C-alpha positions, -999 to 999 in steps of 0.1 A, spaced: -495 450 80 -474 422 94 -485 402 124 -459 409 151 -454 390 183 -434 411 209 -413 391 233 -390 399 262 -354 412 256 -334 384 239 -312 362 260 -294 329 254 -318 305 238 -345 331 229 -340 328 191 -343 291 190 -372 291 214 -390 316 192 -384 296 161 -397 264 177 -428 280 192 -439 305 165 -423 293 132 -417 330 122 -413 344 87 -387 368 101 -372 378 134 -363 412 147 -338 416 176 -340 449 193 -332 447 230 -313 420 249 -303 412 285 -267 405 293 -262 405 331 -286 384 351 -288 359 321 -263 350 293 -267 373 263 -282 360 231 -256 340 213 -242 347 178 -244 310 170 -282 307 176 -288 337 153 -267 320 126 -287 288 132 -320 306 125 -305 322 94 -294 287 82 -331 278 85 -339 304 58 -353 328 84 -343 365 79 -330 380 111 -331 418 115 -311 438 141 -317 473 152 -317 497 182 -297 480 209 -285 444 212 -299 439 178 -277 466 162 -247 451 179 -253 416 167 -262 427 132 -229 446 130 -210 416 143 -228 392 120 -227 412 88 -235 402 61 -258 375 74 -281 396 96 -300 426 82 -289 457 101 -312 487 102 -308 522 115 -283 548 126 -271 528 156 -264 498 135 -244 519 109 -225 535 138 -214 501 151 -206 489 116 -183 519 110 -166 519 143 -161 483 153 -147 489 188 -173 513 201 -184 504 237 -214 480 240 -228 500 269 -236 530 246 -270 513 240 -274 497 274 -302 508 298 -315 496 332 -351 484 328 -379 471 349 -395 436 351 -420 420 329 -449 433 350 -441 468 338 -434 457 302 -396 460 307 -399 498 308 -365 516 307 -354 532 340 -324 550 325 -314 564 291 -289 550 267 -257 569 260 -265 571 223 -299 587 230 -283 612 255 -256 622 230 -281 627 202 -303 647 226 -275 670 237 -264 676 202 -300 683 191 -303 709 219 -271 726 210 -280 728 173 -313 744 183 -293 770 204 -310 757 236 -277 751 253 -241 764 248 -213 745 231 -194 745 263 -223 729 283 -229 705 254 -194 692 257 -197 689 295 -230 670 293 -216 645 268 -185 639 289 -207 634 320 -230 610 302 -200 590 289 -185 587 324 -217 575 341 -224 538 345 -254 528 323 -274 521 354 -272 558 364 -277 575 330 -307 598 334 -311 634 323 -310 647 359 -279 628 368 -261 638 336 -269 675 342 -258 673 378 -225 657 369 -219 682 342 -226 712 364 -217 702 400 -219 738 411 -255 744 399 -284 745 422 -315 723 421 -335 749 402 -309 754 374 -305 716 371 -342 712 367 -344 739 341 -317 723 321 -333 689 325 -366 702 311 -348 718 282 -332 685 273 -364 666 279 -381 689 253 -354 681 228 -351 644 236 -341 621 207 -352 585 210 -328 571 184 -332 535 197 -369 538 192 -366 553 158 -343 525 146 -366 499 161 -396 513 141 -375 513 110 -368 476 115 -405 470 118 -412 490 87 -387 469 68 -404 437 79 -439 451 70 -426 458 35 -419 421 31 -388 429 11 -364 406 30 -344 379 13 -329 353 36 -291 353 37 -275 322 23 -258 303 50 -253 267 39 -222 259 59 -236 262 94 -220 236 117 -231 225 152 -204 227 179 -200 213 213 -202 248 228 -234 255 209 -250 223 221 -239 232 257 -256 266 253 -288 248 242 -287 225 272 -281 255 295 -312 271 281 -333 240 283 -335 236 246 -328 210 219 -328 211 181 
């Protein structure tokens, strides 16, 4: 079993800070922040890779960055493959609203990708109709990521339904819920535990003024 240190969602400077503090054998990027703080930069990920540190991406921000930085990052999971195949898919498909560090950054909403997988799983199990399945997917897609919950999705999909019917539908979907982001994150951990990673070759990494400014903004230096 690999020794794993779990850190907060990645932001600008997180990768460099982790390398400097922990000297890791590998890095997995799963979640990342992008509103209150600048998002984790492509350049700092490439810097880590240039230091012969394998960087794996999965689940959320990690899947996005892995798709964008192929073939240098190791992408893992269905969500990564989805972004690799469809380059212009919306970033907010994996975004969630989450709580502060004191509650371990627990998610307060559901990602669109998890809601879509859940609706389709419920339809395949004949728990909901094809018509309702389509309405639920459209409702989830049209909601802002800060508002994507099972209850809100069902209410938007069936505005004429009463509270009882909405709760019944919510419970059906909750029973069929697919945590695709979590599945992909666990797959990334399993890859690291197997110790089968070979660092990508990146010998032509170049410092830029913009990158140095990012480091300064994050209070870092290399």
